N, C-alpha and C positions, 0 to 999 in steps of 0.2 A: 431578366432571368431571376428565377427564384433563388433566394439565398440558401446555401446549404444549412440544414437545420442543426447539424452538429457544430458547425463553425459558428453559428449564431450564439451558442452558449457562451462563447468567449466574450461576446459583447457585454455580458453581465458579470464579468470579472472572474469567471470560473475557468479552470484549465481542464481539458480532457486528456487523460493519459490512457494508453492502451494496456489492457490486462492480457497481454499475449506476446509471445515471441517464438519464432523458430527460423531456421535458415532460409527456407523457401520463401518466407514472408519478406525477408530482406533481399534475397537474390532476384525475386520476380519483379521487384519495383513496387510491390503492394504497400510496403511501409512508407516509402517515399511519397506515394500517391495519397495515403491517409494524412501525411503531414501537410501536403499541399492542398488537397481538396477539403478535408474535414477539419483542418487546423489542429490535428493532434499535437500535443505539446510535451509529451513524455511517455514513459513506458515502465511497467512493473513486471517483474518475473517472480516466480516462486517454485518450490519443488514440484508442484503439480504441473505447472506449465512446462518445465524442462522434461519431466517424466513423459508427458505426451509427445513433446517434440522429438525426443530421442527414440522412443518406442515406435512411433508411427512413421518413421522415414529412414531411408538409407543415407541421408545427408551427413550423418555423423560417423558412418562406418569407417571411412578412410582415416579420419583422425583417431578413432578408437584403435585402429590397427597400428598406426605409428606410435601412439602414446603407450600402447601395451608393451612396447619394446623397452621403454625407458621409465615408465611409472609402475610402481608396485601395486598401489591400492586403487580400487574402483572409485573411491572418493576423490583421489588426486586427479584421476582421469576426468571425472565429472567436472571438477572445478576448472580444469584446463579448457574443457569444451565450453563451459558457461562463460568463463572470462573472455574467451574469443568472441562469443556472441554479444556479450555485454559491451565490449569495446566497440564493436561495429555499430551496435544500436546507438551507443552514446555519440558516435561520430555523426550519425544521421540527425541527431537532435542538437548537435553543437550550435548550428545557426540560430535555433530557438533560444538556447541558453545565452548566446552572445547578445541577441536582440533584447532579451528580457533582463539583461545585466545580471545574470546569475540567479534570477528569481524563479526560473522555470527551465524546461528542457532537460529534465533528469531521467535517468534510467536506473532501476534498482536491482540489486543482487542480494540475495538472502544468505545469511550464515546458516550452517546446518541446523535444522529444527531440533536435532538431538541435543543442542547446546542451550535450549530454552531455559533450563534450570541451572546453568553453569555460567556464572558471571565471568570468571577468569578465562574459561574456554571461549566464550563469546568475544571478549575483548581481543584475545590473541588472534582468532580467526578474522574478525572485522579488520584488524590492522593488516593482516596478510592479504586479504581480498582487496582492500583499498590500495595497497601498494602495487599489487599485481595488475589491477585494472588501470590504474594511473590515468584517470580522467577526472577533470574538475566537475563534470556534470553527471557523476555517478553518486548514488546513495547506497549505503550498505543497510540492509534490513535487519533489524533486531526486534524480536517479539516483545510485546508489552507485558512480560511476566514480571513477577516480583524481583527475580534475579536479573532481569534485563535492565532494571532501572539504574543500578550503579554502572553497568556496562555502557548505557547510553550516555551518562554523565561523563565517564572517562573518555569515551571515543570523541564526544563533542569537544572536550578539553584538548584533545590531540589534533583537532582540526579535520575530523572525518565527518562527512555528511551522513546523516542517519535518517532512515525511514523507519519509524516505529510501527511495526505491523501487529496484526491480531489484537487490536484494541476493541473491546466490547463495552466496558463499564466506564461510567463517568468518574468515579473516585480514582480509578487507575489513570485516567486521562489527566486529571489534575496533577498526579505524581509525575507523569511523563513530562509535563510542561516544566515542573520544578526541576527535574533532572536536566532538561535542556538548558534552562537558565543558569543552573549551578555549573554546568559544564562550561558555559560561556564565561561565567565569573571566575572559574578556576584558571581559564586561559588568560583573562585580563590580569589576574594576580601574577601570572608568569610573564607578564609584559608581552603577550602575543596578540596579534590582531584577530578580531572576531568577524570582520566584514565579509570574509569569503566562505563562511560556513552556512550550510542550509540543512533544514530538517523538516520533515512532515510527520503528522500523527495520523495513522490510517485506521479508520473505524470500519469494522466489518458489519454490514447492516442487515441484509436479508435473512441471515441466520438467526438474528434476534427474533424476528417474527415467526420463523419456522419453529423455534422452541416455545415461544409464548402463546401462539395462536391456540394450540390444543388445550392449554391450561385455561385460557380465557373462555373457550367454548364450554369446558367442563363446569366453569363457575357461572355460566350464563351471561358472560360479559361480551356477547357477540359484537356489540357496537365498537369494541376496542380492537377487534381483529385487524391485523395489518397496519396498526397505528403506532405500535410501540417503538419500532426501529426508527421511524421518522421523528417521533417525539424525542427520542434519545439524541438523535443527530442534531436536532434544533437546539436542544439543551447544551450539547457539546459546543455548538457554534457560539452560543451565548457566553459560555465559559471562556472561549477563545477571545471574544471581544472584551470581556472583563480584564483578561490578562494583559492584552496589548495596551490597555489604559492604565495598568497598575504602575506604581512608582518603580518597582523592581525592573519591570521590562522597559519602561521609558528610559531609565538610566542606561540600560544595555543598548537600546536602540540609538541613543545619542552617541554611542561609541561604535556604531556601525552594525549592530546585530540585525539579522533578518528575522522576520516573523515566521513562526512555525505554523505553516498553513495546515488546516484540517483536510484530510483526504478521505473521501467516501469510497470504500471498497466493498466487494461482495454485493454489487448493485444489480446483478441479474435477478429477475423475479423467479422465485422458486415455486410459488403457488400459481398454477395456471388460471385461477379465477381472478387474479389481480392483473392490472394493466402491465404489459411487459416492459414499460419504461417508467414505471411507478417511482423507483428509487433514483431515477435521474431527474425527472421533472420536478419532484418535490423539493430537491435539495440544491437547486441552482442559486448560487450567491457569491458575493465578492470574496476574494482571497481564499478560495477553496479549490479542491481538485476532485474530479470524479474519475476513478480508474475503471474503464468499461471493457467487459469482454466483447469480442467481435459481434456476436449475435445481438447483443443489446445495442451496440453502436449502430448496426444495420437497421434495427427496429426504430431507433430514434431518428435516423436519417430519413426513414420512410414516413413516420407519423408522430414524432415527438414534438412537443410544444415548448419552446424555450422562453422562460420568463423568470423574473427575479423572485422566486417563491420561498427561499430559505427562511426569511424572517416573518413570513405570513403566519397568522394564527398561532403566535407563541402562547397565547392563553390556553388554546386547545392542547398544545403539546404538554404544558404544565399540568393540565387537568388529567390527561391520559396517565402521566406518571404518578399523579396523586391518587387516582382511582386504583392503580395497581396496589399501592401501599395500603389503601383503605380496605382492600379485599384480601389482604394477607399474602400478596404475591411479592416476593423479594426479587427485585430486578438485579440486585448485586449478586445474589446466589446464582441467578440465571446466567449473568454475564461471566461469572467465574467458571461456571460449568462449560460455557461456550469457549472460553480461552483454553481450558484443559482439552476439550474435544478438538479445537482448532490445531493445537500443537500435535495432538495424537494423529490427526488426519494428515498433517504435513509430514510427520515421521513415517507414516505408511507410504505416502507418495515417494518420499526420499529413499526408503528401503527398496521400493519397487524399481525406482530409477537405477539404484546401484546394482540390483539383480539383473536388470535389463542390460547394463554395461557388461556385467559378468557373462551373460548369455552371448552377447555379441563377441566378446573376447574369445570365448571358448570356440565359437563357430569359426572365427577368423583363424585361430590357432590350428584348428583341425583342417 
């Protein structure tokens, strides 16, 4: 029997997480099947995913009706719905978490994207969500904004698992690693254990190419089209490997610290002229995660090729980034713009989601 192509990825040390969640997905047994057949090992959610889940089905209506009687704000109702889903999803992945000894099997829930530039607000909500979900195998998502950094450090120091989301740039990634390590050090200073804490750093990839490709074409650098995101990811992985060998991290690891794996997000191909599994195939490697939307997962199951490609052609990756610089293209400016746009996009999804809850409340009331 032919091995499942998605499951085969795990043989190379990479975990596949699902970039999707709704109630029908859990009720119908589809999630259970993906864990068993495809070897899915975790799941991420975001405002966009919940907006689609709540807008496109009546599965949440009964809960919205009963919560409307006791909750005042649409945001409170949303988090109640989300927490219920996240708890259930976490329970589906608990056997993976146990088998991986706490290194895998996580489900992520995001703080409100409106808090992206509010350090204190982020810390407060991350604490509340962590307490409400009450599952060891949950991560709270905090965006990799400048204001997110002290929040990441503080939450890690308090023993909260954190998924740093919306990472685009390499300088910010270095700061995120530092925030993680400092959070662990703060915890050790308080004589608290660090062996139960997990964190991942989530890079959003395909959008990098969406933004850089037109600039490259304009400058006649067609050979670099579709190469920048993968080059950035390879460079990020190189930074990750540097860090785990550093004295600072080795000291933490000796006291039980877990490695902060790199997670590839936004891995569906946006340009139809590219292979639809481009961002999955190129980035398979040890101690990494790829969070895949359903359509991309199905495409990979059909015709993906699993191989250990992440560290291939590092010289080419460096050359791509060097050529950008030589041609006056600032990748740091591009990645900062992508972060701002990413926060804005999630804010819109979030507002749309709250408006949808309001609409359903009004309908139920009448």
